[in-house]
Each structure stands twice: as structure tokens, then as C-alpha cells.
C-alpha positions as CSV (number, residue, x, y, z in Angstrom):
1,M,-31.2,-1.4,8.6
2,T,-29.9,-3.4,11.6
3,Y,-26.2,-4.1,12.0
4,W,-26.9,-7.8,11.3
5,H,-28.5,-6.9,7.9
6,I,-25.6,-4.6,7.1
7,F,-23.3,-7.6,7.9
8,L,-25.2,-10.0,5.6
9,E,-25.6,-7.4,2.8
10,S,-21.9,-6.7,2.8
11,Y,-21.1,-10.4,2.3
12,R,-23.6,-10.7,-0.6
13,N,-22.3,-7.5,-2.2
14,Y,-18.6,-8.4,-1.9
15,A,-19.1,-12.0,-3.1
16,S,-20.9,-10.6,-6.2
17,Y,-18.2,-8.0,-6.6
18,L,-15.4,-10.5,-6.4
19,W,-17.0,-12.8,-8.9
20,Q,-17.5,-9.9,-11.3
21,E,-13.8,-8.9,-10.8
22,I,-12.6,-12.4,-11.9
23,T,-15.0,-12.9,-14.8
24,N,-15.1,-9.4,-16.3
25,P,-11.6,-7.9,-17.1
26,G,-11.6,-4.2,-17.2
27,W,-9.7,-1.0,-16.3
28,H,-11.7,-0.7,-13.1
29,N,-10.9,-4.3,-12.1
30,Y,-8.6,-4.7,-9.1
31,F,-8.0,-8.4,-9.7
32,Y,-6.4,-7.8,-13.0
33,W,-4.6,-4.6,-11.9
34,L,-2.9,-6.8,-9.2
35,I,-1.8,-9.2,-11.9
36,L,-0.7,-6.4,-14.3
37,V,1.3,-4.5,-11.7
38,S,2.9,-7.7,-10.4
39,A,3.9,-8.8,-13.9
40,F,5.4,-5.4,-14.6
41,F,7.7,-5.5,-11.6
42,F,8.5,-9.2,-12.2
43,L,9.8,-8.2,-15.7
44,L,11.9,-5.4,-14.2
45,E,13.4,-7.9,-11.8
46,V,14.2,-10.3,-14.6
47,F,15.8,-7.7,-17.0
48,A,17.3,-5.2,-14.6
49,P,17.9,-6.9,-11.2
50,W,19.6,-5.0,-8.3
51,R,21.0,-8.3,-7.0
52,A,22.0,-10.1,-10.2
53,D,22.9,-13.3,-8.5
54,Q,19.4,-13.7,-6.9
55,S,17.2,-16.3,-8.6
56,K,14.3,-14.9,-10.7
57,F,12.0,-17.2,-8.8
58,R,13.6,-16.4,-5.5
59,K,13.2,-18.3,-2.3
60,D,9.5,-18.5,-1.2
61,F,8.4,-16.7,-4.4
62,W,5.3,-19.0,-4.7
63,L,4.4,-18.7,-1.1
64,D,4.4,-14.9,-1.4
65,F,2.4,-15.2,-4.7
66,F,-0.3,-17.0,-2.8
67,Y,-0.2,-14.4,0.0
68,M,-1.1,-11.7,-2.6
69,F,-4.4,-13.2,-3.4
70,F,-5.2,-14.5,0.0
71,N,-4.8,-11.1,1.8
72,F,-6.5,-9.0,-0.9
73,F,-9.4,-11.3,-1.9
74,L,-10.0,-14.4,0.1
75,F,-9.5,-12.8,3.5
76,S,-11.8,-9.8,2.5
77,L,-14.5,-12.2,1.4
78,I,-14.4,-14.2,4.6
79,I,-14.0,-11.6,7.2
80,Y,-13.0,-8.0,6.6
81,N,-15.5,-6.4,4.2
82,A,-18.7,-7.3,6.2
83,A,-17.1,-6.5,9.5
84,S,-15.8,-3.1,8.4
85,D,-19.2,-1.9,7.3
86,V,-20.7,-2.8,10.7
87,V,-17.9,-1.0,12.6
88,V,-18.1,2.2,10.6
89,N,-21.9,2.4,10.9
90,F,-21.8,1.7,14.6
91,F,-19.1,4.3,15.2
92,N,-20.8,7.0,13.3
93,N,-24.2,6.3,14.8
94,S,-22.6,6.3,18.3
95,I,-21.1,9.8,17.8
96,K,-24.4,11.0,16.3
97,G,-26.4,9.6,19.2
98,L,-24.1,11.2,21.8
99,T,-23.5,14.6,20.2
100,G,-26.1,14.9,17.4
101,F,-23.2,15.4,14.9
102,D,-23.1,13.2,11.8
103,L,-19.5,12.9,10.9
104,Q,-20.1,11.2,7.5
105,A,-22.7,13.7,6.4
106,S,-20.7,16.8,7.5
107,N,-17.3,16.2,6.0
108,P,-16.0,19.0,3.7
109,L,-14.8,16.5,1.0
110,Q,-18.4,16.0,-0.2
111,T,-18.1,19.1,-2.4
112,A,-14.4,18.8,-3.2
113,P,-13.1,17.9,-6.7
114,L,-12.0,14.3,-7.1
115,W,-8.3,15.1,-7.2
116,G,-8.7,16.8,-3.7
117,V,-10.5,13.8,-2.3
118,L,-7.8,11.4,-3.6
119,L,-5.0,13.6,-2.3
120,V,-6.5,13.9,1.2
121,G,-7.5,10.2,1.3
122,F,-4.0,9.2,0.3
123,L,-2.2,11.4,2.8
124,V,-4.5,10.4,5.7
125,R,-4.3,6.7,4.9
126,D,-0.5,6.7,4.5
127,F,0.0,8.7,7.8
128,V,-2.3,6.3,9.7
129,Q,-0.5,3.3,8.2
130,W,2.9,4.7,9.2
131,W,1.8,4.8,12.9
132,V,0.2,1.4,12.7
133,H,3.3,0.0,11.2
134,R,5.4,1.5,14.0
135,L,2.9,0.0,16.5
136,L,3.4,-3.4,15.0
137,H,7.1,-3.2,15.9
138,R,6.7,-1.7,19.4
139,V,3.9,-3.9,20.8
140,P,5.3,-7.4,21.5
141,A,2.0,-9.2,20.8
142,L,1.6,-7.4,17.4
143,W,5.3,-8.0,16.6
144,E,4.7,-11.7,16.7
145,F,2.1,-11.3,13.9
146,H,4.4,-8.9,12.0
147,K,7.2,-11.4,12.0
148,V,5.5,-13.2,9.1
149,H,6.3,-10.2,6.9
150,H,9.9,-10.0,8.2
151,S,10.5,-13.7,7.6
152,V,11.4,-12.8,4.0
153,E,15.0,-13.9,3.3
154,Q,15.3,-12.7,-0.3
155,M,13.5,-9.5,-1.3
156,G,11.2,-9.3,-4.3
157,F,8.0,-7.6,-5.4
158,A,5.7,-10.3,-4.0
159,A,7.2,-10.0,-0.5
160,H,5.1,-6.8,-0.3
161,L,2.0,-8.8,0.4
162,R,3.4,-11.5,2.6
163,Y,1.9,-10.7,6.0
164,H,-0.2,-12.3,8.7
165,W,-4.0,-12.0,8.3
166,M,-4.2,-10.3,11.7
167,E,-2.4,-7.3,10.1
168,N,-5.5,-6.9,7.9
169,V,-7.6,-6.6,11.0
170,V,-5.3,-4.1,12.7
171,Y,-4.5,-1.9,9.6
172,R,-7.9,-1.9,8.0
173,T,-9.9,-1.3,11.2
174,I,-7.8,1.7,12.2
175,E,-7.4,3.2,8.7
176,Y,-10.9,2.5,7.5
177,L,-12.6,4.6,10.1
178,P,-11.1,8.0,9.2
179,L,-11.4,7.3,5.4
180,A,-15.0,6.2,5.7
181,L,-15.9,9.1,7.9
182,L,-14.2,11.5,5.4
183,G,-16.5,10.1,2.8
184,I,-13.8,8.2,0.8
185,G,-15.9,5.9,-1.4
186,L,-15.1,2.6,-3.0
187,Y,-14.0,4.2,-6.3
188,D,-11.8,6.7,-4.5
189,F,-10.3,3.9,-2.4
190,F,-9.7,1.8,-5.6
191,I,-7.6,4.5,-7.2
192,I,-5.6,5.2,-4.0
193,H,-5.1,1.4,-3.5
194,I,-3.8,0.8,-7.0
195,F,-1.2,3.6,-6.6
196,T,0.0,2.4,-3.2
197,L,0.0,-1.2,-4.5
198,A,2.4,-0.1,-7.3
199,V,4.7,1.8,-4.9
200,G,4.6,-1.1,-2.4
201,H,5.7,-3.6,-5.1
202,Y,8.4,-1.2,-6.1
203,N,9.7,-0.8,-2.6
204,H,10.1,-4.6,-2.2
205,S,11.4,-5.2,-5.8
206,N,14.9,-6.5,-6.7
207,I,15.6,-3.3,-8.6
208,S,17.3,0.0,-8.1
209,V,16.0,3.1,-10.0
210,S,17.4,6.6,-10.1
211,G,15.2,9.3,-8.5
212,Y,15.3,11.1,-11.8
213,V,13.5,8.2,-13.4
214,T,10.8,7.9,-10.6
215,G,10.4,11.7,-10.7
216,G,9.8,11.5,-14.4
217,V,7.3,8.8,-14.0
218,L,5.4,10.8,-11.4
219,G,5.6,13.9,-13.6
220,A,4.2,11.8,-16.6
221,L,1.3,10.6,-14.4
222,I,0.5,14.2,-13.4
223,G,0.8,15.3,-17.0
224,L,-1.6,12.6,-18.2
225,V,-4.2,13.7,-15.6
226,I,-3.9,17.3,-16.7
227,A,-4.0,16.5,-20.4
228,T,-7.0,14.1,-20.2
229,G,-9.0,16.0,-17.7
230,G,-9.0,13.1,-15.3
231,F,-10.0,13.4,-11.6
232,D,-11.9,16.6,-12.1
233,V,-8.8,18.5,-13.4
234,H,-10.4,20.7,-16.1
235,L,-7.4,22.8,-17.5
236,L,-7.2,21.5,-21.1
237,Q,-10.8,20.7,-21.9
238,E,-10.6,22.4,-25.4
239,A,-7.0,21.7,-26.2
240,G,-6.0,19.5,-29.2
241,W,-3.8,16.4,-28.9
242,P,-0.5,18.3,-29.8
243,I,-1.0,20.5,-26.7
244,Q,-2.0,17.6,-24.6
245,L,1.1,15.6,-25.7
246,G,3.3,18.6,-25.0
247,V,1.9,18.9,-21.5
248,V,2.8,15.3,-20.8
249,V,6.3,15.7,-22.1
250,V,6.9,19.0,-20.2
251,S,5.4,17.5,-17.0
252,T,7.7,14.5,-17.4
253,L,10.8,16.6,-17.8
254,V,9.9,18.9,-14.9
255,G,9.1,15.9,-12.7
256,S,12.5,14.3,-13.5
257,L,14.6,17.5,-13.1
258,L,12.9,19.1,-10.2
259,L,11.6,16.1,-8.2
260,G,14.4,13.7,-9.1
261,P,16.8,14.7,-6.4
262,L,14.0,14.7,-3.8
263,M,12.1,11.5,-4.8
264,K,13.9,9.2,-2.3
265,Y,13.2,11.6,0.5
266,I,9.5,11.9,-0.4
267,F,8.7,8.3,-1.5
268,N,9.9,5.0,-0.1
269,S,12.3,3.0,-2.3
270,P,14.0,-0.4,-2.5
271,E,17.3,1.2,-1.2
272,M,15.5,2.5,1.8
273,H,13.1,-0.3,2.5
274,I,15.7,-3.0,2.4
275,W,17.0,-1.6,5.8
276,H,13.6,-2.0,7.3
277,H,14.0,-5.8,6.7
278,S,17.6,-5.9,7.9
279,Y,18.5,-8.8,10.2
280,D,20.9,-6.4,12.1
281,L,19.2,-3.1,12.8
282,P,21.2,0.1,12.4
283,E,22.8,1.2,15.7
284,G,20.5,3.3,17.9
285,Y,17.3,1.9,16.5
286,R,15.9,-0.8,18.8
287,Y,12.6,-1.4,17.2
288,G,13.3,-0.7,13.5
289,V,13.7,1.9,10.9
290,N,12.0,3.2,7.7
291,Y,8.4,2.4,8.6
292,G,6.9,4.3,5.6
293,L,4.7,2.2,3.3
294,T,4.4,4.7,0.4
295,L,5.8,8.0,1.7
296,A,9.3,8.2,3.2
297,I,8.7,11.7,4.5
298,W,7.1,10.6,7.8
299,D,10.4,8.8,8.7
300,Y,12.4,11.9,8.1
301,L,10.0,14.0,10.0
302,F,9.9,11.7,13.0
303,G,13.5,10.6,13.1
304,T,13.2,7.0,12.1
305,A,14.9,7.2,8.7
306,S,18.2,5.4,8.3
307,I,20.3,4.2,5.3
308,P,23.7,3.5,6.8
309,H,25.2,2.4,3.4
310,N,24.2,0.6,0.2
311,G,22.2,-2.3,1.6
312,R,21.9,-4.4,-1.5
313,D,23.5,-7.5,0.0
314,I,22.6,-7.2,3.7
315,K,21.1,-10.2,5.6
316,L,17.3,-10.0,5.9
317,G,15.1,-11.2,8.7
318,F,15.2,-11.0,12.5
319,P,17.1,-12.8,15.3
320,G,15.4,-16.2,15.9
321,M,13.9,-16.5,12.5
322,E,15.9,-19.7,11.9
323,T,13.1,-21.6,13.9
324,F,10.2,-19.5,12.5
325,P,7.5,-21.5,10.7
326,K,8.0,-21.9,6.9
327,S,4.6,-23.0,5.7
328,F,1.6,-20.7,5.1
329,L,-0.7,-22.5,7.6
330,K,1.9,-22.5,10.4
331,Q,2.7,-18.8,9.8
332,N,-0.9,-17.9,10.0
333,V,-1.5,-19.5,13.4
334,H,1.7,-18.0,14.7
335,G,1.2,-15.2,17.2
336,F,-1.7,-16.9,19.0
337,K,0.6,-19.2,21.0
338,R,2.8,-18.2,23.9
């Protein structure tokens, strides 16, 4: 199959997939997962806000709401999905032609259980994204695109997905190659994506949650996987429901008590991420702090973590944002002009 045929086939497949997503609700449906996760964090913001005086429909809420669907659906249909298939096939074929080694066919994850594939895929993707995010702050041309995300003046869950469409090109091109060559398929990517979507919404939400609560949530998720035999974890195949329920309860308690004190060093949080959006950066950090998208551990490992104090009410944005475009169209052509 030629690259042109791959390009056209990708458009046809993704258009069909998108239509099926919208017209057929289901548990493996990303469109409705996006709505469900967003509704969950919106309700948390309504009933347990960190900044109680912030409007429920904060400034630019509807602009960010539109960004959610544009960046995850419309943009993919128009550009990303078809182009990414071509790039990966071209890259793999080039390596194979030069060395005779097929990266996609030779990866060790082909025989790994699903939980191992998901864990490796998640760690690789998050690590790549951390470096790309740092690059967006260090390279002046890329920073002009990234300013769209940092133009948020009031933080809320939907701010997670306000970003310039060029970020899709940069992020997805770089992260997609290692994932595709590792053999991370569409279903694997779907599961990773839903998890990181939820954490990303959480990081930007107007809420503050104890590490003991988030540790318990993580423990409960692990317990459910063990109890139900999901993701190729076959530990309780013959167990009855009382044992399965007990495993979930114990796993929740263990996650809360043992992981609770560590959660905000392992995973990103609203208290940490608010400083990434600070108008006035912490002293000694010229380009920014707290670059982690899902995991906070990379920032602690590479010395870019900083939480000077409780940042609930700090000013958000960047110097000069007073003249930054406010509309969707103007924001999405910003960065191409000098």
C-alpha cells in the first residue's frame, strides 16, 4: 500500500469511527467518556470548590468547552489521524530499509500481558510529553503557540484542553512514534488516554483533594482490576463476589494509607499545577515549573518542581497577556506572525 493510500484510508476510517462514536454510546466510546469525565469534575467544582468565590461558569468557560471537542475530534478528523499513519509507516520502513530491522514487528510488548503494555505505554508517553512540554517553554517559536494554554485567567477543568492546534502537531508527532513502534494499539491508547484525560482534568480543576483520597481512588481502581480480572490480571478467576469485594476494599485502604502521603509527589495535582500557570514564576525558574502532565515525579527528578506556598489565589497568565487575543480564531492563528 502506498503512503497516499494509507493517507486516504486513514481519513475514511477515522471519519467512520468518529460518526460511530457520536451515534453509538458505549463503554468503549471516547466521545461520551469525555462528556462523562468533564461532567464529574464540573460537579466537584460546583459542590466542593477550592476557590469558593470563583464563578461556576468561570471566565472563558465556553471557549474552553469548545476547545475540548475541537482538539480531540475536529482537529483529528481534519489533519492528525491520517498524517500520523503515514509518518509512522514511513519511519518504520526507512529503518527497515537501512538496517533490515523491523521495529514494529520486533518489539517485546507483543507477547506481554495487557497490564504490562498499558504500564509501559503510559510511562513512555508521559515521559515524552514532559520533555515536549518543557520544549514548548524553552523554544521561543513554540512558546508563542503554548501561550494559548497559558492565557487562562481562571482555572477550571476545561482549561486542560485549551491549547493551540499546533501543539497537537508537536506532541502527537513526537509521542506517537515510540508508542506505535512499541506496538501500542488503538485500544491500548484509548485506555491510557482516558486515564490521562481524567488526571489532566483533575490537575486543572477548581478543587483541592487530600492525597489520602486520591491514593484511595487509585487503590480502588487497582482493586477493581484484580477483582474483575481486567487487563490480563488473572489472580481471582475462581473467586466469589465476597472475596472480590474484599479485595477492592483492602486495596482502597492500602492505597489510601500507604500511597496517600506520596500521591502529590507521584501524580500532578491542582495545588502543584496552579504554579505552572502562575503569572509570576517562582524565583530561579526562568522558563517555568511543574511541567508534568500526569506524573509529578519527572519534575522532582529533574529539579523543576516548585510549590512556594498555597497558590490558590495567585494571578494566572504571563507578562503581556493583557494584549493577547481573546477569541478562538485569533488565538489559533497566533504564533504564525512575527
